Residue, then its C-alpha position, 0 to 999 in steps of 0.5 A: m494477510g499482511c503482505k497484501a495490506s502492506r503493498d496496498r498501503e504502499l501503493d496508496r501512499n505512492r498515489s497520494h504523493 
């Protein structure tokens, strides 16, 4: 339940960039 959140957050940041 942490790996998914970590990846989701990374993608979100990449999209925001």
